[in-house]
N, C-alpha and C positions, 0 to 999 in steps of 0.2 A: 295113321296109326302104325302101319307097316314100316314107314320110314323112321319113325321114332324108335321102334324096337330094333331095327337094323343099326341105327346110329348108336344106341346104347350097347348093343352086342359088340360092335366094332370098337367102341371106346373101352369096354371091359377087356377085350382081347389085347388092345394096345397097352393098357395099364399092366396086365398080367405079363405080357412079353417083356416090357421094360423092367418090371420088377424082377423077373426071372433072370434077365441079362445082367442086371446090376447086382443081384444077390450073390453072384459068383465072386464079385470083387468087393462086396460090402452091402450094407442095407440101402435099399432104394427108398426114395421119398417123393414128395410132390409139392407143388405150390399152386394155389388157386387165387386169381385176382378177379374181382367183380366190380364193374362200373368204375374202373380206374380212371383218374384224371389228374393232370398235373398243372403247374403254372406255365403259361406261355404256349400252350397247344403244341403243334408239331415243331415249333421253333424253340420251345423251352427244354429244360433238362429232361432226361429220360424218366418215365414213371416206373418202368420195369426193365431191368437188364438181367437176362438169364444166361448162365454158362452151364450147360448140362450135357451129359452123355445119356441120351434117352430120346425124349420127344417133347415137342411143344405144339399145342393147338391154340389158336387165338382168333379173335375177331374184333372189329370195331363197329360199334353201333352208331358212332358219330364220325368225326374226322381223325385220322391218325397216320402215323408213319412208323414203319418197322424196318430195321436193318438186320438182315439174316446172313451170318457167316458160318459156313460149314468148316469145322476145324478138323485137323488130321486125327484119325482114329482107326482102330482095327475094323470098324464097321462101315467105312466109306464105301459108297456104292450100294448100300442097302436101301437108300432112298434119298431123293433130292427134295429140297423145299418146294412147296407149291402154294398157290393162292387162287382165289376165285372171287370175283366181284365185277360189277359193271363199270365202276369208276376207279380203276387202279392204274397208277402210273408206275413204271418200273425203270430203274437205272442201276448201272453197275457202280460199285463203290469199293474203297479199300480201307482196311483198318490195320494200323501198325501195332502189332502185338509187342510182347517183350523182346528185347534185343533187336535184331535186324529183320525179324519175321514180318512179312506183309501178307494179309489174308484178303482175298477177293470175295465180295459178297453182292447181295442184291438189296436195293432199297425199294420198298413198296410204300406208296402214299396215295391217299384218297379217302373215301368215306364208305361205310357200310360194306366192308369186305372181310374175307376169312383168309387165314394162312395156317400152314403147318410145316413142321420139319420133324422127320422121324427117322430112326435107324442110324444114328451117328452122334457126333459131338457138335454142338452148336453154340454160338454166341449170338443172342437175339436182343436187340435194343428197341424198346417200344416207347413212343411219344404220342401225346394226343389226349383224347377224351372218349369215354364210352368203351374202355378197354376191358375185354374179357380174355383171360389167359389161363391155360391149364398146362403145366409142365411136369413131367415125371422122369425119374431116373436118379442120377447122382451128380451133384454139382453145387452151384451157388446161385442165389438170387439177390439182386440189389433193388430196393424199393424206395420210392419217394412220392408222396402225394402233394397236396397243395398247402402252402403256408397261409394263403389268403382265404381259402374256403375249405377248411379241414373237415367239415361235416358233410360235404358233398363230393369228396374226392374218391370214394369207393372203399373197398375193404379187401383184405387178403387173409389167407390161412396157409401155414407151412407145416408139412408132415403130419397132418391130421389134427393140428392144434385148433383153438377157437378162432373164429373170424375176428379181425381187428380192423380199425380204420387205418388207412395208409398213413405212414409216419410223415411228419413235417420235414424231417431231415433224412438224409440218406442212411438207410439201414441195410446191413448185409446179413443174410441167413444161409445156412447150409441146407441143401436139399439131400435128404438121405442120412 
């Protein structure tokens, strides 16, 4: 019980700090994904891609892969991405952004693990099934569920809106 209360207090503190930080430059928002799944597993297209100045907390209840890129921002050094799980493989990757810019990141793959990225700007790409994700701050989210099994691909909510089934085609929404 004490762990649950401590986790809830920490999450509330994170949400409030992200909202306060983003409110100086505009309205903060959030996205929630529950039981997300796409076609093709970890080899398929991304289920969720988040580009946010704020934080991202996530976990896989099944198998998954997440690419985490820390983007340049005024808050670099406030925190580095971290992860926890018994079966997590890590590797270094690169992403070629707009122009000639290349960002170095970390790819995590495995099953039943958690990840987080807080205190900066991030691009996070998530593939697999059993995806739970909570991101807050200001930015964009791109979502895509299953074309073949749309009733079992999970649901999402953006900026306090109602939960909806993940879309069959790629959809982009603003966070904040």
